[in-house]
C-alpha positions as CSV (number, residue, x, y, z in Angstrom):
1,X,263.5,103.4,197.3
2,X,261.7,103.1,194.0
3,X,263.7,106.2,192.9
4,X,267.0,104.4,193.4
5,X,266.1,101.7,190.9
6,X,265.0,104.3,188.3
7,X,268.0,106.6,188.9
8,X,270.5,103.7,188.7
9,X,268.9,102.1,185.7
10,X,269.4,105.4,183.9
11,X,273.0,105.5,185.2
12,X,273.6,102.2,183.6
13,X,272.1,103.3,180.3
14,X,274.1,106.5,180.2
15,X,277.5,107.2,181.6
16,X,278.2,103.6,182.5
17,X,281.6,102.1,182.3
18,X,282.3,98.6,181.0
19,X,285.3,96.4,181.8
20,X,285.9,92.7,182.1
21,X,282.2,92.1,181.1
22,X,280.7,94.1,184.0
23,X,279.0,97.5,183.6
24,X,278.6,100.0,186.3
25,X,277.9,103.7,186.6
26,X,281.1,105.9,186.3
27,X,280.1,107.4,189.7
28,X,279.2,104.8,192.4
29,X,278.6,105.1,196.1
30,X,278.9,102.9,199.2
31,X,278.5,103.6,202.9
32,X,281.0,101.9,205.2
33,X,282.4,102.0,208.7
34,X,284.4,104.8,210.1
35,X,287.7,105.8,208.5
36,X,290.5,103.6,209.9
37,X,288.2,100.6,210.3
38,X,288.9,97.4,208.4
39,X,285.6,97.8,206.5
40,X,286.5,101.3,205.4
41,X,290.1,100.2,204.4
42,X,288.7,97.3,202.3
43,X,286.2,99.6,200.6
44,X,289.1,102.0,199.7
45,X,291.1,99.0,198.2
46,X,288.0,97.9,196.2
47,X,287.5,101.5,195.0
48,X,291.1,101.6,193.8
49,X,290.6,98.4,191.8
50,X,287.5,99.8,190.2
51,X,289.2,103.0,189.3
52,X,292.2,101.2,187.8
53,X,290.2,98.6,185.8
54,X,287.3,100.7,184.6
55,X,287.8,104.4,185.6
56,X,284.9,104.0,188.1
57,X,284.9,106.5,191.0
58,X,283.7,104.7,194.2
59,X,282.6,107.3,196.7
60,X,282.7,106.0,200.3
61,X,280.6,107.6,202.9
62,X,281.8,106.6,206.4
63,X,279.1,106.1,209.1
64,X,279.6,105.9,212.8
65,X,276.8,103.4,213.4
66,X,274.2,101.2,211.8
67,X,271.6,103.9,211.3
68,X,274.0,106.3,209.7
69,X,275.3,103.7,207.3
70,X,271.8,102.6,206.2
71,X,270.1,105.9,206.1
72,X,271.8,107.1,202.8
73,X,270.9,103.7,201.2
74,X,267.3,104.0,202.4
75,X,267.1,107.5,201.0
76,X,268.5,106.5,197.6
77,X,271.7,108.6,197.9
78,X,273.9,105.5,197.4
79,X,272.9,102.0,196.3
80,X,275.1,99.9,198.6
81,X,276.5,99.7,202.1
82,X,279.5,97.7,203.4
83,X,277.8,97.1,206.7
84,X,278.0,94.8,209.7
85,X,275.6,92.6,211.6
86,X,273.3,95.5,211.9
87,X,272.1,94.2,208.6
88,X,270.4,91.4,210.4
89,X,269.1,93.6,213.2
90,X,267.6,95.9,210.5
91,X,265.9,93.0,208.8
92,X,264.4,91.9,212.1
93,X,263.3,95.4,213.1
94,X,264.9,95.1,216.5
95,X,267.1,97.3,218.7
96,X,267.4,100.8,217.1
97,X,265.4,99.5,214.1
98,X,262.3,98.9,216.4
99,X,261.8,102.7,216.3
100,X,258.7,103.9,214.4
101,X,261.0,105.7,211.9
102,X,262.5,102.4,210.8
103,X,260.9,99.0,211.4
104,X,261.9,95.7,209.5
105,X,264.0,96.6,206.4
106,X,264.0,94.4,203.3
107,X,267.7,94.2,202.9
108,X,269.5,91.9,200.5
109,X,273.1,90.5,200.5
110,X,275.3,91.2,197.5
111,X,278.6,89.7,198.7
112,X,280.0,89.0,202.1
113,X,283.4,88.8,203.6
114,X,284.2,85.7,205.7
115,X,286.9,83.1,206.0
116,X,289.8,85.5,205.7
117,X,291.5,84.3,208.9
118,X,290.2,87.3,210.8
119,X,287.5,87.3,213.4
120,X,285.1,89.6,215.1
121,X,285.8,89.5,218.8
122,X,285.8,91.3,222.1
123,X,289.3,92.4,223.0
124,X,290.5,93.5,226.4
125,X,293.5,95.6,227.2
126,X,296.3,94.0,229.1
127,X,295.7,96.8,231.7
128,X,292.2,95.4,232.0
129,X,293.6,91.9,232.5
130,X,295.7,93.3,235.3
131,X,292.6,94.8,236.9
132,X,290.9,91.4,236.7
133,X,293.9,89.8,238.5
134,X,295.4,88.2,235.4
135,X,298.4,90.4,234.6
136,X,299.6,88.4,231.6
137,X,296.0,87.8,230.3
138,X,296.8,84.0,230.4
139,X,293.5,82.2,230.9
140,X,291.4,85.4,230.8
141,X,287.8,84.4,230.0
142,X,284.6,86.3,229.3
143,X,283.5,85.8,232.9
144,X,286.6,87.8,233.9
145,X,285.0,90.9,232.4
146,X,282.9,91.3,235.5
147,X,283.4,94.7,236.9
148,X,285.6,96.0,234.0
149,X,284.8,99.0,231.8
150,X,283.2,97.8,228.6
151,X,282.5,100.0,225.5
152,X,278.9,100.7,224.4
153,X,278.5,102.5,221.1
154,X,275.5,104.8,221.0
155,X,273.2,104.2,218.0
156,X,275.0,101.0,217.0
157,X,272.9,98.0,218.1
158,X,274.9,95.7,215.7
159,X,278.0,96.3,217.8
160,X,276.3,96.3,221.2
161,X,274.3,93.1,220.7
162,X,277.6,91.4,219.9
163,X,279.1,92.5,223.2
164,X,275.9,91.4,225.0
165,X,276.3,88.0,223.3
166,X,279.9,87.6,224.5
167,X,278.9,88.7,228.0
168,X,276.2,86.0,227.9
169,X,278.8,83.5,226.9
170,X,280.6,84.3,230.2
171,X,277.3,84.2,232.2
172,X,277.2,88.0,232.4
173,X,275.0,90.9,231.4
174,X,275.5,94.6,230.9
175,X,274.6,95.0,234.6
176,X,277.7,93.1,235.6
177,X,280.2,95.5,233.9
178,X,280.8,99.2,233.9
179,X,279.3,100.6,230.7
180,X,281.3,103.3,229.0
181,X,279.4,105.1,226.2
182,X,281.1,106.3,222.9
183,X,279.7,108.1,219.9
184,X,281.3,105.7,217.4
185,X,283.3,102.5,217.1
186,X,286.5,104.4,216.3
187,X,286.0,106.5,219.4
188,X,285.7,103.4,221.6
189,X,289.1,102.2,220.3
190,X,290.7,105.6,221.1
191,X,289.4,104.7,224.6
192,X,291.3,101.4,224.4
193,X,294.5,103.3,223.6
194,X,294.1,106.1,226.1
195,X,293.0,103.8,228.9
196,X,289.4,105.1,229.4
197,X,287.9,101.6,228.7
198,X,289.0,98.1,229.3
199,X,287.2,96.1,226.5
200,X,285.7,96.9,223.1
201,X,284.5,95.1,220.0
202,X,286.2,95.1,216.6
203,X,287.4,92.9,213.8
204,X,291.0,91.6,214.4
205,X,292.3,93.3,211.2
206,X,291.1,96.8,212.1
207,X,293.7,99.5,212.1
208,X,292.4,100.5,215.5
209,X,293.2,97.1,216.9
210,X,296.7,97.2,215.6
211,X,297.1,100.7,217.2
212,X,295.8,99.4,220.5
213,X,298.2,96.4,220.3
214,X,301.2,98.7,220.0
215,X,299.9,101.0,222.8
216,X,301.1,100.9,226.4
217,X,297.8,99.3,227.4
218,X,298.3,96.3,225.0
219,X,295.6,94.0,223.6
220,X,294.3,90.5,224.1
221,X,291.5,88.8,222.2
222,X,289.3,86.6,224.4
223,X,288.8,83.1,222.9
224,X,285.7,80.9,222.9
225,X,285.5,77.2,223.5
226,X,283.1,75.5,220.9
227,X,283.0,72.4,223.2
228,X,281.4,74.5,226.0
229,X,277.9,73.9,224.7
230,X,276.1,75.8,227.5
231,X,278.2,78.9,227.0
232,X,277.7,78.7,223.2
233,X,274.0,78.3,223.6
234,X,273.9,81.4,225.8
235,X,275.8,83.3,223.2
236,X,273.6,82.2,220.3
237,X,270.4,82.9,222.2
238,X,271.4,86.6,222.0
239,X,273.2,86.5,218.6
240,X,272.2,83.5,216.4
241,X,274.5,84.6,213.6
242,X,277.8,83.7,215.2
243,X,280.0,80.8,214.3
244,X,283.4,79.9,215.9
245,X,286.4,80.2,213.5
246,X,290.1,79.7,213.9
247,X,291.5,83.2,213.6
248,X,295.2,83.8,212.7
249,X,295.1,87.2,211.0
250,X,295.0,90.5,212.7
251,X,296.3,92.3,215.7
252,X,298.0,89.9,218.3
253,X,297.2,87.0,215.8
254,X,299.6,87.6,212.9
255,X,302.3,85.0,212.8
256,X,300.7,82.8,215.5
257,X,298.8,79.6,215.4
258,X,295.7,81.7,216.1
259,X,292.9,81.1,218.5
260,X,289.2,80.2,218.3
261,X,287.1,83.4,218.1
262,X,283.5,84.1,217.1
263,X,282.8,85.5,213.7
264,X,280.1,86.4,211.2
265,X,280.4,87.9,207.7
266,X,282.0,91.4,207.9
267,X,281.9,93.6,205.9
268,X,278.5,92.7,204.4
269,X,277.9,94.4,201.0
270,X,274.1,95.0,200.9
271,X,271.4,96.7,198.9
272,X,267.7,97.1,199.4
273,X,265.2,94.8,197.7
274,X,264.2,97.6,195.3
275,X,267.7,98.2,194.0
276,X,267.9,97.4,190.3
277,X,268.8,93.8,189.6
278,X,271.2,94.6,186.8
279,X,273.2,97.0,189.0
280,X,273.5,94.4,191.8
281,X,274.5,91.7,189.2
282,X,277.2,93.9,187.8
283,X,278.4,94.9,191.3
284,X,278.7,91.3,192.3
285,X,280.5,90.4,189.1
286,X,282.9,93.3,189.4
287,X,283.8,92.3,193.0
288,X,284.5,88.7,191.9
289,X,286.3,89.7,188.6
290,X,288.6,92.2,190.3
291,X,289.3,90.0,193.4
292,X,292.9,89.3,192.5
293,X,293.5,93.0,192.0
294,X,292.4,94.1,195.5
295,X,292.8,90.9,197.6
296,X,296.2,91.9,199.0
297,X,295.6,95.6,199.3
298,X,293.9,95.7,202.7
299,X,293.9,93.2,205.6
300,X,291.0,90.8,205.5
301,X,290.2,91.3,201.8
302,X,290.7,87.6,201.1
303,X,287.3,87.0,202.7
304,X,285.6,88.4,199.7
305,X,286.6,85.4,197.5
306,X,283.8,83.7,195.7
307,X,284.6,80.3,197.4
308,X,284.1,81.9,200.8
309,X,280.5,82.9,200.2
310,X,278.0,81.5,202.7
311,X,274.6,80.8,201.1
312,X,272.7,79.8,204.3
313,X,273.2,82.8,206.5
314,X,270.4,84.8,208.2
315,X,269.7,87.5,205.5
316,X,268.7,86.7,201.8
317,X,270.7,87.4,198.7
318,X,269.5,89.9,196.1
319,X,268.1,88.5,192.9
320,X,270.9,90.2,191.0
321,X,273.5,88.5,193.1
322,X,271.7,85.2,192.7
323,X,271.8,85.6,188.9
324,X,275.6,85.9,189.1
325,X,276.0,82.9,191.4
326,X,273.8,80.8,189.1
327,X,276.1,81.7,186.2
328,X,279.2,80.9,188.3
329,X,277.7,77.5,189.2
330,X,277.9,78.1,193.0
331,X,274.1,78.5,193.6
332,X,272.3,75.3,194.6
333,X,268.8,74.1,195.1
334,X,269.4,74.2,198.9
335,X,270.6,77.8,198.7
336,X,267.5,78.7,196.7
337,X,265.2,77.1,199.3
338,X,267.0,78.8,202.1
339,X,266.8,82.2,200.3
340,X,263.1,81.8,199.7
341,X,262.5,81.0,203.4
342,X,264.3,84.2,204.4
343,X,262.3,86.2,201.9
344,X,259.1,84.8,203.4
345,X,260.4,85.8,206.9
346,X,260.9,89.4,205.7
347,X,257.3,89.4,204.4
348,X,256.0,88.1,207.8
349,X,257.9,90.9,209.6
350,X,256.7,93.6,207.1
351,X,253.1,92.5,207.5
352,X,253.3,92.5,211.2
353,X,254.8,96.0,211.2
354,X,252.2,97.3,208.8
355,X,249.4,95.8,210.9
356,X,250.7,97.3,214.1
357,X,251.2,100.7,212.4
358,X,247.5,100.7,211.6
359,X,246.6,99.8,215.2
360,X,248.8,102.7,216.4
361,X,249.3,101.5,220.0
362,X,250.0,104.0,222.8
363,X,253.1,102.1,223.9
364,X,254.9,101.2,220.7
365,X,258.1,100.1,222.5
366,X,256.2,97.4,224.3
367,X,253.7,96.5,221.5
368,X,256.2,95.9,218.6
369,X,258.3,93.2,220.3
370,X,255.2,91.3,221.3
371,X,253.6,91.7,217.8
372,X,256.9,90.6,216.1
373,X,257.3,87.6,218.3
374,X,253.7,86.5,217.8
375,X,253.9,86.8,214.0
376,X,257.1,84.8,213.7
377,X,255.9,82.2,216.1
378,X,252.6,81.8,214.3
379,X,254.5,81.4,211.0
380,X,256.7,78.7,212.6
381,X,259.9,80.8,212.5
382,X,262.5,81.4,215.1
383,X,261.9,84.6,217.2
384,X,265.1,85.7,218.9
385,X,265.1,89.1,220.6
């Protein structure tokens, strides 16, 4: 990762393009979700704005899962990823990132998308509602997923943990549903359209969700009740990064009063800790400066607005982004204290991983979760997973 800082620093020194007081390399790369996804469409809109304003060519590498989106960033092929909640799982070194080839990743936020009126939820086809005995989907709850076919995306823990959390909200586990495996999130939504699966996860503004809405199988987003404290606690025990929002943008939601759905920032523009601070600062500034240019060019883009940024989430911001927020007057002492606590958490996780690597236990899959939990507990930090 040190190479990425050196390479990009050189890119800023030579061949960079300036516009509206930001300076970025003329050739820039992000990874993002599959083509057709909301995250990919938003990245395309942002790339068009960069091209129009400064002649910057944003190359977008679509990735089917968390690992394929982060690997090019880890290798230094591109500096940024428009990722999902796999960002948090990678920081924690859990699920697919518990593998010896990965471990806890020192990721940093650049800018996040939240508050656009969209939400991340588990949707069920109307055909699935009929199977559950609720033909019009009225009153369908997460508990009604029992026995239905639910999508599981291979190599995408960030997606699957979300589904697990919503099953927990309904008092269910993966054992209570029929698991249908897919190679990517887009493939799971093809399954929603062709009827090979009853429920799958996506953001409400996804093109895949709109396609499913207009298909013969139909679509219904399952709401949550923030007043049901026991159900919310079950959900957050699995996924502490969720908050309920009033969603009124997206498939089945446009033009309605909306419904209460779970959400977290998506997409999440991230970089590694070693990514050059000036590059991150300028990327953050460009995203904010050009916001009015791209805000209406893809569903959900309004979530990138500076006023929507959340400074107390579960992953720390990059120092380059913090520099911009300080200049913009949005960074507070509370935000700084929270960020420092998260940076300390990453150090605790990294030290535990390094120590266990040195011990080289025979059963890594059993040893790492125990080591991780013990290290976090000893440091007085929460230890989900």
